[in-house]
SESE-828515 format. One record per residue: residue number from 0; residue in three letters; x, y, z of N, C-alpha, C, O in turn. Coordinates in pm, whole numbers, always signed. Each point is the difference from the previous one (the first is absolute). Example, Ala and Ser with C-alpha at 12.3 -4.5 7.8 and 13.67 -1.06 7.14 Angstrom:
! SESE-828515
R   i  aa    n_x    n_y    n_z   ca_x   ca_y   ca_z    c_x    c_y    c_z    o_x    o_y    o_z
R   0 ALA  +1319   -569   +780    -89   +119     +0    +90   +120     +0   +104     -2    +66
R   1 SER   -139   +107   -138    +82   +119     +6    -77   +109    +73    +51   +111    +17
This chain:
! SESE-828515
R   i  aa    n_x    n_y    n_z   ca_x   ca_y   ca_z    c_x    c_y    c_z    o_x    o_y    o_z
R   0 MET  -1453  -1884   -451    +56    +77   +111   -114    +66    +78    -94    +52    -60
R   1 LYS   +103    -53   +192   -101    +64    +82     +1   +150    -22   +102    +58    -34
R   2 ILE   -220     +4    +55    -10   +146    -14    +96    +70    +95    +66    +96    -39
R   3 SER    -57   -144   +164    +90    +63    +97   +144    -12    -46    +79    +92    +21
R   4 HIS    -43   -205    -83   +135    -15    -54    +24   +101   -110   +105    +65     -3
R   5 LEU   -201    -52    -86    +16    +91   -113    +17   +144    +46    +83    +73    -52
R   6 LEU   -163    -32   +151    +10   +136    +51   +135    +23    +66    +61   +106    -18
R   7 LEU    -14   -203    +94   +130    +13    +65   +110    +14   -105    +85    +89     +8
R   8 PHE    -87   -179   -106   +104     +3   -101     -2   +131    -78   +105    +56    -31
R   9 SER   -225     -8     +1    -13   +125    -76    +48   +119    +80    +72    +85    -53
R  10 SER   -110    -78   +180    +34   +119    +79   +147     +6    +38    +54   +109    +16
R  11 LEU    +11   -224     +0   +139     -1    +43    +98     -5   -115   +105    +64     +6
R  12 ILE   -136   -139   -112    +97    -24   -104    -35    +71   -130    +85    +66    -59
R  13 SER   -209    -77    +15    -38    +60   -127    -31   +148    +18    -31    +44   +110
R  14 PHE    +41    +31   -218    -28   +143     +3   -142    +30    -47    -42   +116     +5
R  15 SER    -31   -215    -52   -134    +23    -55    -98    -95    +64    +23   -121     +1
R  16 VAL   -135   +175    +54    -97    -86    +68   -143    +26    -45    -91    -64    +51
R  17 VAL    +68   +156   -145   -133    +32    -47    -15    -44   -144    +92    +24    -79
R  18 PRO   -203    -89    +40    -15    -49   -137    +22   +108   -103    -36   +116    +20
R  19 LEU    +96   -154   -133    +31    +96   -105   -126    +61    -60     +7   +109    -58
R  20 ALA   -118   -175    +70   -124    +55    -55    -39   +130    +67    -81    +76    -54
R  21 TRP   +137    -49   +172    -32   +122    +73   +100   +111    -28     +0   +102    +68
R  22 ALA    +84   -120   -167   +106    +97    -28    -56   +137    -32   -107    +14    -58
R  23 LYS   +185    +90    +99    -34   +137    -30    +99    +56   -101   +101    -65    -29
R  24 THR   -129   +182    -25    +92    +64    -93   +128    +37    +70     -4    +55   +110
R  25 LYS   +117    -85   -173   +129    +25    +63    +58   +132    -46    -26    +44   -112
R  26 SER   +105    +19   +199    +73   +119    -37   +142    -39    -34    +60    -80    +73
R  27 PRO     -2   +133   -181   +136    -37    -37   +100    +47   +103    -17   +104    +63
R  28 VAL   +124   -182    -47   +107    +36    +91    +87   +104    -67    +52    -26   -109
R  29 LYS    -34   +141   +170    +78   +107    -58   +140     +3    +63    +16    -24   +119
R  30 SER    +82    +54   -201   +137     +8    +48    +36   +144    +30    -33    +90    -77
R  31 THR   +100    -69   +191    +42   +133    +40   +151     +6     +7    +62    -90    +57
R  32 LYS     -1   +193   -114   +145    +13     +2    +48    +39   +139    -70    +68    +74
R  33 PHE   +190   -112    -38    +58    +37   +127    +39   +148     -3    +47    +51   -102
R  34 THR    -67    +17   +214    +38   +140     +8   +150    +15    +24    +58   +101    -40
R  35 ASN     +5   -200   +103   +145     +4    +18    +53   -141    +22    -74    -89    +40
R  36 LYS   +203    +71    -65    +60   -132     +7     +0    -55   +141    -14   -121    +19
R  37 LYS    +29   +209    +82     +6    -44   +138   -129    -71    +41     +4   -100    +72
R  38 SER   -117   +150   -119   -128    -62    +34     -6   -144    -49    -52    -88    +68
R  39 ALA   +105    +64   -190     +2   -135    -54    +87    -92    +85    -30   -118    +15
R  40 ASN   +137   +173    +42    +95    -81    +74    -53    -48   +134    +54    -96    +56
R  41 TYR   -159   +159     -2    -55    -45   +127    -43   -147    -10    +31    -80    +88
R  42 LEU   -100    +46   -195    -47   -138    -15   +117    -95    -25     -3   -115    +44
R  43 GLN   +103   +161   -115   +119    -82    -20    +70    -28   +133    +49   -110    +23
R  44 ASN    -44   +211    +64    +60    -19   +133    -79   -101    +82    +58    -84    +69
R  45 VAL   -191    +92    -79    -85    -96    +71    +25   -141    -53    +10    -95    +78
R  46 ASP     -2    +82   -209    +22   -130    -63   +131    -62    +51     +6   -119    +29
R  47 ILE    +97   +200    -20   +130    -48    +48     -9    -39   +148    +51   -104    +41
R  48 LYS   -116   +190    +39    -11    -25   +144    -75   -130    +28    +44    -82    +81
R  49 TYR   -157    +63   -150    -79   -121    +21    +75   -123    -51     -8   -108    +59
R  50 GLY    +81   +126   -170    +73   -112    -56   +112    -49    +91    +31   -119     +1
R  51 LYS    +29   +210    +75   +109    -37    +91    -51    -54   +133    +73    -68    +72
R  52 ALA   -198    +98    -38    -54    -40   +130    -11   -153    +11    -43    -66    -95
R  53 LYS    +80    +12   +210    -14   -143    +24   -144    -37    +28    -43   -113    -25
R  54 SER    -33   +210    +79   -140    -27    +29    -77   +131    +12    +59   +107    +21
R  55 LEU   -191   -117    -34    -91   +114    +18   -115    -44    +89    -44   -115     -4
R  56 GLN     -4   +209    +85   -117    -26    +83    -80   +128    +10    +58   +108    +17
R  57 MET   -192   -116    -28    -81   +122     +2   -146    -30    +34    -46   -114    -12
R  58 LYS    -25   +219    +54   -144     -7    +17    -66    +30   -135    +49    +81    -78
R  59 VAL   -161   -148    +52    -69    +16   -127   -148    +27    +22    -67    -75    +71
R  60 ASN    +17   +182   -131   -143    +24     -8    -39     -5   -147    +51    +77    -82
R  61 LYS   -141   -167    +48    -39    -21   -139   -146    +39    -20    -87    -36    +79
R  62 LYS    +61   +111   -187   -135    +38    -37    -24    -44   -144    +81    +26    -89
R  63 VAL   -194    -93    +66    -36    -41   -135   -134    +65    -36   -101    -24    +66
R  64 PHE   +103   +105   -170   -123    +65    -48    -47    -72   -126    +72     -7   -100
R  65 TYR   -196    -47   +106    -58    -71   -113    -85    +99    -79   -108    +40    +44
R  66 ALA   +156     -2   -161    -60   +110    -76   -145    -27    -39    -86    +87    +14
R  67 ALA    +59   -207    -63   -135    -28    -50   -103     +4   +112   -113    +45    -21
R  68 MET   +151    -92   +139    -94     -5   +113    +12   +122    +90    -82    +22    +88
R  69 GLU   +188    +59   -111    +26   +119    +80     +3    -33   +149    -60    +68    +83
R  70 THR   +131   -174    -51    +18    -42   +139   +149    -11    +30    +82    -10    -91
R  71 GLU    -49    +12   +220   +139     -6    +43    +16   -100   +112    -85    -10    +89
R  72 LYS   +194    -65    -93    +34    -92   +107   +134    +41    +58    +89    +46    -73
R  73 ASN    -74    -62   +205   +123    +42    +69    +63   -118    +73    -70    -83    +60
R  74 PHE   +202    +77    -65    +75   -105    +66   +119    +64    +72    +48   +105    -42
R  75 SER     -2   -168   +149   +120    +50    +67    +79   -118    +55    -56   -100    +43
R  76 GLY   +188   +116    -46    +85   -107    +49   +147    +33    -14    +40   +115    +17
R  77 ASN    +40   -215    -49   +145    +16     -4    +59    -67   -124    -55    -97    -52
R  78 LEU   +167   +152     +7    +72    -58   -112   +145    -25    +40    +64    +82    +66
R  79 PHE    -14   -198   -107   +140    -37    +24    +60    -41   -135    -65    -70    -78
R  80 ALA   +187   +113    +50    +66    -35   -125   +146    -29    +25    +66    +68    +78
R  81 SER    -16   -171   -145   +141    -36    +13    +40    -91   -114    -67    -99    -28
R  82 LYS   +178   +131    -38    +57    -85   -105   -100    -32   -110     -3   -112    -51
R  83 GLY    -80   +210    +14    -97    -22   -105   -127    -70    +45    -88    -26    -82
R  84 ASN    +77     -6   +211   -119    -63    +56    -88   +105    +68    +51    +97    +55
R  85 ILE   -182   -118    -59    -93    +94    +65   -103    -76    +82    -53   -103    -43
R  86 ARG    +26   +156   +161   -112    -47    +82    -89   +121    +28    +43    +95    +65
R  87 LEU   -165   -100   -114    -98   +107    +22   -112    -59    +83    -74    -87    -45
R  88 GLU    +63   +135   +169    -97    -57    +94    -96   +109    +47    +41    +95    +66
R  89 PHE   -169   -112   -101   -103    +93    +45    -68    -56   +124    -29   -119     +8
R  90 LEU     +3   +208    +88    -66    -38   +125   -141    +55     +9    -82    -52    +75
R  91 VAL    +53   +158   -153   -131    +65     -2    -44    +13   -145    +81    +41    -84
R  92 PRO   -207    -73    +49   -110    -41    +87     +6   -146    +45    -69    -38    +95
R  93 ALA   +150    -43   -162    +18   -139    +40   +143    -38    -34    +64    +62    -85
R  94 ARG    -14   -164   +150   +138    -39    -24    +13    -73   -134    -79    -89    -32
R  95 SER   +178   +129    -43    +33    -68   -126   +148    +19    -25    +60    +98    +43
R  96 ILE     -1   -193   -114   +143     +1    -25    +27    -27   -147    -61    -88    -60
R  97 MET   +152   +164     +3    +53    -32   -132   +150    -14    +11    +68    +88    +53
R  98 LEU    -15   -199   -101   +144    -23     -5    +42    -14   -145    -56    -80    -75
R  99 VAL   +155   +158    +35    +53     -7   -137   +150    -25    +12    +72    +81    +57
R 100 ASN    -25   -193   -113   +143    -22     -8    +37    -42   -142    -82    +10    -90
R 101 LYS   +203    -56    +71    +50    -24   -136    -62   -122    -65     +6    -13   -123
R 102 THR    -66    -76   +200    -50   -125    -56   -149    -24    +19    -57    -87    -65
R 103 GLU     -7   +163   +155   -141    -26    +26    -69   +119    +65    +64    +94    +46
R 104 ILE   -197   -102    -44    -84   +102    +61   -103    -69    +88    -63    -98    -41
R 105 TRP    +46   +150   +162   -104    -49    +90    -96   +114    +31    +43   +113    +25
R 106 ALA   -172   -140    -26   -102    +95    +44    -89    -72   +100    -61   -102    -31
R 107 VAL    +54   +157   +153    -68    -68   +111   -104    +94    +59    +31   +114    +33
R 108 SER   -153   -163    -18   -109    +79    +58    -52    -69   +125    -30   -119     -1
R 109 PHE    +21   +197   +110    -48    -53   +127   -144    +43    +26    -43   +103    -52
R 110 PRO    -32   -179   +132   -139    +36    +30     -9   +138    +64    +90    +42    +72
R 111 SER   -200    +29    -99    -20   +134    +56   -140    +12    +59    -83    -90    -15
R 112 GLY    +58   +201    +84   -132    +27    +56    -43   -108    +96    +77    -42    +86
R 113 GLU   -202     -3   -100    -54   -103    +87    +80   -130    -12    +14    -74    +97
R 114 GLU    +37    +49   -218    +77   -122    -21   +127     -1    +85    +45   -106    +43
R 115 ALA    +13   +226    -19   +124     +8    +75    -16    -41   +145    +97    -42    +64
R 116 LYS   -221    +53    -10    -25    -40   +137     +6   -153    +15    +23    -53   +109
R 117 ASN    -45    -13   -220     +8   -146     -1    +88    -39   -119    -49    -53    -99
R 118 PRO   +179    +81   +110    +90    -11   -115     -5   -136    -68     +3   -105    +65
R 119 GLY     -9   +110   -195    +10   -122    -79   +132     -3    -72    +94    +70    +37
R 120 LYS    -85   -151   -139   +123    -12    -76    +13   +115    -98   -101    +46    -55
R 121 PRO   +223     +2    +30    +20   +106    -98    -23    -51   -141     +8   -120    -27
R 122 GLU    -36   +213    -64     -9    -32   -141   +134    +35    -64    +52   +109    +21
R 123 VAL     +2   -202    -98   +138    +13    -47     +7    -19   -152    -56    -94    -55
R 124 ILE   +127   +187    -10    +30    -10   -143   +151    -11    -15    +75    +71    +67
R 125 HIS    -32   -158   -156   +143    -18    -25    +27     +4   -150    -70    -64    -78
R 126 ILE   +173   +139    +39    +43     +5   -139   +147    -39     -2    +85    +73    +50
R 127 ALA    -55   -189   -109   +137    -47     -8    +60    +43   -133     -4    -75    -98
R 128 SER    +59   +194    +96    +59    +51   -124    +93   +115    +33     -5    +56   +110
R 129 LYS    +88    -20   -205    +85   +116    +16    -85   +126     -6   -115     -5    -45
R 130 LYS   +170   +116    +89    -71   +126     -2    -46    +36   -140    +78     -5    -95
R 131 GLY   -207    +41    +83    -49    +55   -125    +18   +151     +1    +56    +56    +93
R 132 LYS   -105     +8   -198    +16   +145    -12    -71    +74   +113    +52    +97    +54
R 133 THR   -172   -144    -19    -76    +67   +105    +70    -14   +135     +8    +97    +75
R 134 GLN    +42   -216    -44    +67    -22   +127   +131    +79     +7    +37    +50   +106
R 135 GLN    +34    -40   -220   +122    +81     -3    -33   +147    +23    +76    +71    +66
R 136 ALA   -189    -25   -121    -42   +138    +21    -27    +27   +148    +38   +104    +53
R 137 ILE   -104   -199    +15    -26    +14   +143   +132     +9    +76    +16    +86    +86
R 138 SER    +78   -175   -118   +129     +0    +67    +74   +130    -22    +64    +53    +92
R 139 ALA    -72     -1   -214    +71   +124    -32    -61   +120    +70    +72    +82    +56
R 140 LEU   -205    -72    -58    -68   +117    +56     +3     +2   +152    +21   +105    +61
R 141 LEU    -42   -220     +1    -11     -4   +145   +130    -40    +69    +24    +40   +114
R 142 GLY    +59   -117   -181   +122    -47    +63   +127    +55    -60   +109    -35    +44
R 143 GLY   -122   +124   -145   +117    +60    -60    +86    -98    -77   +121    +19    -12
R 144 ASP   -182   -125    -40    +73   -106    -70    +16    +38   -148    -91    -21    -80
R 145 ASP   +208    +78    +43    +28    +40   -139   -105    +97    -53    -54    -20   -109
R 146 LEU    +27   +125   +184   -105    +96    -36    +21    +59   -138    -91     -2    -83
R 147 LEU   +211    +56    +57    +24    +68   -127    +36    -96   -113    +13    +41   -115
R 148 LYS     +2   -169   +148    +10   -100   -106   -139    -45    -44    -18    -50   -111
R 149 THR    -79    +69   +198   -137    -43    -28    -83   +111    -61    -89    -25    -81
R 150 PHE   +117   +152   +121    -81   +113    -43    +85   +111    -62   +116    +18    +37
R 151 SER   -176    +54   -132    +59   +122    -55    -69   +121    +63   -117     -8    +37
R 152 ILE   +189   +119    -26    -55   +123    +56    -62    +84   -112    +67    +34    -97
R 153 LEU   -196     -3   +111    -68    +85    -97     +9   +148    +37    +14    +85    -88
R 154 GLY    -22    -55   +216     +3   +139    +42    -11    +11   +150    -10   -100    +71
R 155 LYS    +11   +226    -21     -5    +19   +145    -69   +131    +32     -7    +91    -82
R 156 THR    -45    -84   +205    -64   +121    +51    +45    +20   +144    -11    -93    +81
R 157 ASP    +61   +210    -47    +38    +28   +138   -124    +15    +87   -100    +59    -42
R 158 GLU   +107   -114   +164   -111    +10    +95    +49    +66   +129   +120    +16    +21
R 159 LYS   -216    +22    +64    +35    +62   +127    +69   -100    +91    -13   -122    -17
R 160 GLY    +88   +174   +113    +65    -86    +97   +124    -67    -53    +33   -112    +41
R 161 LYS    +36   +177   -133   +125    -55    -55    -21   -137    -60    +76    -94    +25
R 162 LYS   -181    +83   -105    -29   -125    -69    -16    +25   -150    -30   +112    -43
R 163 VAL    +51   -217    -34    -16    +11   -145    -76   -123    -49    +28   -112    +40
R 164 ARG   -125   +136   -129    -82   -107    -56    +50    -33   -141    +16    +88    -84
R 165 TYR     +9   -217    +61    +48    -46   -130   -109    -79    -71    -75    -75    +62
R 166 ARG    +67    +93   -193    -86    -82    -85    +87   -102    -72    +98    +35    -65
R 167 LEU   -135   -162    +80    +81   -109    -52    -75    -81   -105   -122     +6    -11
R 168 LYS   +199    -81    -66    -57    -89   -101    +80   -129     +1   +123     +4     -3
R 169 PRO   -191   -121     +5    +73   -127     -5    +80    -10   -130    -50    +34   -107
R 170 LYS   +173    -82   +116    +81    -16   -120    -51   -115    -86    +13     +3   -122
R 171 SER    -72   -103   +187    -70   -108    -70   -148    +13    +32    -36    +19   +116
R 172 LYS    -49    -28   -217   -142    +22    +22    -57    -97   +102    +24   -121     -7
R 173 ILE    -98   +175   +102    -72    -78   +100   -148    +30    -16    -42   +113    +24
R 174 ASP    -35   -211    -63   -141    +23    -34    -78    +64   +115    -90    +80    -24
R 175 GLU   +124   -117   +147    -78    +47   +115    +36   +142    +43    -66    +55    +88
R 176 ILE   +171     +4   -147    +43   +133    +41    -16    +99   -114    +57    -19   -108
R 177 GLU   -135   +124   +130    -19   +104   -100    +87   +122    +29    +56    +60    -91
R 178 LYS    -47    -24   +218    +75   +120    +40    +52    -20   +141    -66    -61    +83
R 179 ILE   +186   +114    -55    +62    -14   +131    +57   +134    +42    +61    +71    -80
R 180 GLU    -80    -36   +208    +64   +117    +58    +55    -37   +137    -64    -74    +75
R 181 ILE   +182   +125    -43    +56    -20   +133    +47   +134    +55    +35    +90    -76
R 182 VAL    -35    -79   +207    +46   +121    +67   +126    -34    +78     +4    -97    +76
R 183 VAL    +99   +179    -96   +129    -19    +67    +22   +112   +101    -17   +118    -33
R 184 ASP    +56   -154   +154    +42    +95   +102   +145    +35    -30    +89    -84    +16
R 185 LYS    -65   +207    -60   +134    +39    -46   +103     -2   +112   +115    -34    -23
R 186 LYS   -156    +72   +144    +95     +7   +111    +41   -139    +47   +118    -27    +20
R 187 ARG   -215    -60     -3    +28   -135    +51    +36    -99   -110    +50   -109    +27
R 188 GLU    -77   +147   -152    +25    -87   -115    -72   -134    +16    +61   -107     -6
R 189 ILE   -193   +117    +26    -84   -118     +9   -124    +20    -87    -35   +113    -33
R 190 ILE    -29   -223     -4   -130     +5    -69   -107     +6   +107    -11    -91    +82
R 191 SER    -68   +198    -82   -103    +17   +104   -140    -33    -49    -91    -19    +81
R 192 LEU    +72    +10   -213   -134    -28    -54    +14    -62   -138    +83    +41    -80
R 193 VAL   -167   -141    +54     -8    -64   -132   -145     -1    -43    -88    -39    +77
R 194 GLU    +60    +82   -199   -136     -4    -55     +5    -58   -140    +90    +31    -78
R 195 TYR   -187   -116    +47     -9    -49   -137   -147    -19    -38    -87    -22    +84
R 196 TRP    +63    +31   -215   -132    -13    -57     +3   -114   -101    +99    -19    -71
R 197 ASP   -209    -58    +63     -8   -101   -104    -76    +57   -119    -37   +118     -1
R 198 GLU    +13   -202   -100    -59    +51   -124   -147    +38    +13    -55    +62    -91
R 199 ILE     -9    -96   +202   -138    +43    +21     -8    +99   +117   -106    +17    +61
R 200 GLU   +219    +47    -32     +9   +113    +92    -22    -35   +147    -31    +89    +79
R 201 ASN    +46   -215    -42     +8    -32   +142   +134    +52    +51   +102    -17    -65
R 202 LYS   -104    +79   +182   +120    +64    +53    +41    -65   +132    -83    -17    +90
R 203 THR   +209    -20    -79    +55    -58   +122   +109    +92    +54    +89    +42    -73
R 204 THR    -98    -11   +202    +96    +90    +64    +64    -70   +119    -69    -58    +84
R 205 TYR   +201    +63    -79    +75    -49   +115    +68   +118    +68    +83    +67    -61
R 206 GLU   -118    -40   +187    +72    +98    +80   +101    -74    +86    -36    -88    +79
R 207 LEU   +163   +123    -96   +109    -73    +65    +65    +88   +107    +54   +106    -32
R 208 THR    -60   -150   +157    +52    +80   +112    +92    -86    +86     +5   -122    -14
R 209 GLU    +68   +190   +104    +91    -67    +92    +95    -95    -75    +23   -113    +42
R 210 VAL    +31   +163   -151    +90    -80    -84   +136    -13    +69    +63   +100    +33
R 211 THR    -19   -222    -12   +132    -24    +61    +80    -96    -88    -55    -83    -71
R 212 PHE   +186    +99    +77    +90    -78    -84    +91    -88    +85    +38    +34   +112
R 213 ASN     -3   -149   -170   +108    -86    +50    -24    -61   +137    +96    -34    +70
R 214 LYS   -223    +21    -30    -28    -78   +119     +9   -149    -35    -39    -41   -109
R 215 LYS    +90    -37   +202    +13   -142    -27   -138    -65     -5    -78    +10    +94
R 216 LEU    +50    -77   -206   -128    -66    -18    +23   -150    -17    +91    -43    -70
R 217 SER   -174    -34   +135    +11   -145     -9    -44    -47   -139    -96    +52    -56
R 218 ASP   +166   -150     +2    -39    -59   -128   -139    -63     +7    -67    -15   -102
R 219 LYS    +24    -21   +223   -131    -62    +17   -114    +96    -36   -111    -44    -30
R 220 LEU   +139   +176    +35   -103    +96    -37    -46    -18   -144   -113    +35    -35
R 221 PHE   +200    -89    -49    -27     -7   -143    -31   -142    -48     +7    -29   -119
R 222 THR    -40    -57   +213    -43   -135    -34   -133    -29    +67    -38    +65    +97
R 223 TYR    -33   -163   -149   -130    -34    +59    -23   -150    -16    +23    -58   -106
R 224 THR    -67     -4   +214    -39   -140     -1   -145    -11    +43    -31    +32   +115
R 225 PRO    -58    -76   -201   -142     -8    +36    -21    -93   +119    +68   -102    +10
R 226 PRO   -162   +135    +78    -32    -89   +111    -50   -135    -51    -55     -9   -109
R 227 VAL    +74    -92   +188    -47   -134    -35   -151     +3    -23    -75    +53    +81
R 228 GLY    +33   -110   -191   -143     -8    -29    -55   +115    -81   -116     -4    -41
R 229 VAL   +197   +107    +15    -47   +116    -79    +15    -32   -149   +106    -44    -45
R 230 LYS   -213    +66    -28     +3    -21   -144    +70   +119    -66    -35   +115    +25
R 231 VAL   +133   -144   -110    +73   +103    -71    -48     +7   -145     +1   -100    -71
R 232 GLU    -42   +218    +29    -43    +22   -138   +122    +30    -85    +64   +104    +18
R 233 GLU    -31   -192   -111   +118    +18    -85    -41    +73   -128    -96    -41    -67
R 234 LEU   +167   +146    +32    -28    +75   -124   +117     -8    -95     -5    +57   -109
């Protein structure tokens, strides 16, 4: 697999991109008791709302902090979700697309920088398989696909601006996920932020804004056909 393919696949689909040899000492995940039952119900209300929605659309700002190198990368774009399918398309710093549906995954990287002035063929990865645990976690966290069937609630902390932060744990172990936190807007009943850490303390943050529900989305958003002549890397 090409290095560019590997980086694309790691940044869009996998939760871990730094060699394990660079691992740092981990802090244990602590559980916090709920202060009242109503606070716990906010996330349940969100789970129900997202589960009933025919579609979701939102702006996404993604930050990835690589602990060993102490560097950060930033991405921005849009997310679309419908019927358990997700399209995550970043436009900055370069265009890239991840499509996750019930039977396959596509990851597409387009030329950037100087290369973009003389566009070449995109680099394409294809996985012909049902959703794995990691892909289900992505669908649950970003698209509200069976959130509380996928994660258990460990605890919560109230934040300013009528928001509450929840600490979650996958019900089935996912090697790439060590700790997860999400922030819920109590008034709008939406997920406004998702953060997760892998076992070597790399941190990924998704800031989710302009969240809208039930807009009609074309099925074509969740399919991809490689251009003629493009080599597809099958995994």
